[in-house]
C-alpha positions in Angstrom: -36.8 6.5 -26.8 -34.0 9.0 -27.5 -34.3 9.9 -23.8 -33.6 6.5 -22.4 -30.8 6.0 -25.1 -29.2 9.4 -23.7 -29.5 8.2 -20.1 -27.9 5.0 -20.8 -25.2 6.9 -22.9 -24.8 9.2 -19.6 -24.7 6.3 -17.3 -22.1 4.4 -19.3 -19.9 7.5 -19.5 -20.2 8.0 -15.7 -19.1 4.3 -15.2 -16.0 4.9 -17.6 -15.2 8.1 -15.8 -15.5 6.1 -12.4 -13.4 3.3 -13.5 -10.8 5.6 -15.0 -10.5 7.6 -11.6 -10.4 4.5 -9.6 -7.6 3.0 -11.8 -5.8 6.3 -11.2 -6.2 6.3 -7.6 -5.3 2.6 -7.3 -2.1 3.2 -9.3 -0.8 6.1 -6.8 -1.8 3.7 -3.9 -0.1 0.3 -4.9 3.3 0.2 -6.1 4.1 -1.8 -9.0 6.1 -5.1 -8.5 8.8 -5.8 -10.8 11.1 -8.9 -11.3 13.1 -8.4 -8.2 11.5 -9.1 -4.7 10.4 -6.5 -2.6 12.9 -5.2 -0.1 12.0 -3.7 3.3 12.6 0.0 3.8 15.6 -0.6 5.7 17.9 -3.8 6.2 16.9 -5.6 9.5 20.0 -5.9 11.8 20.9 -9.5 12.8 20.8 -8.6 16.6 17.5 -7.4 17.9 17.1 -4.2 20.0 16.9 -6.2 23.0 20.5 -7.8 22.4 22.8 -8.6 25.4 24.8 -5.5 24.5 22.0 -3.1 25.3 20.5 -4.8 28.1 20.4 -3.1 31.7 22.5 -5.0 34.3 20.7 -6.4 37.0 22.1 -5.2 40.6 22.8 -7.6 43.4 21.3 -7.3 46.6 23.7 -7.7 49.7 
């Protein structure tokens, strides 16, 4: 009986360690969200990268 109880305790101890390690890894991988909304890494420009200011002009054939 003592052996089964020890195995159960060891198993529970292993599960506790596994849960603790999982929580630590997840806290590093997932940022905490606060009250303010999440902003992108950089602000997006109003004009896209394919705007008329940066387009290559077309040549007319004569």
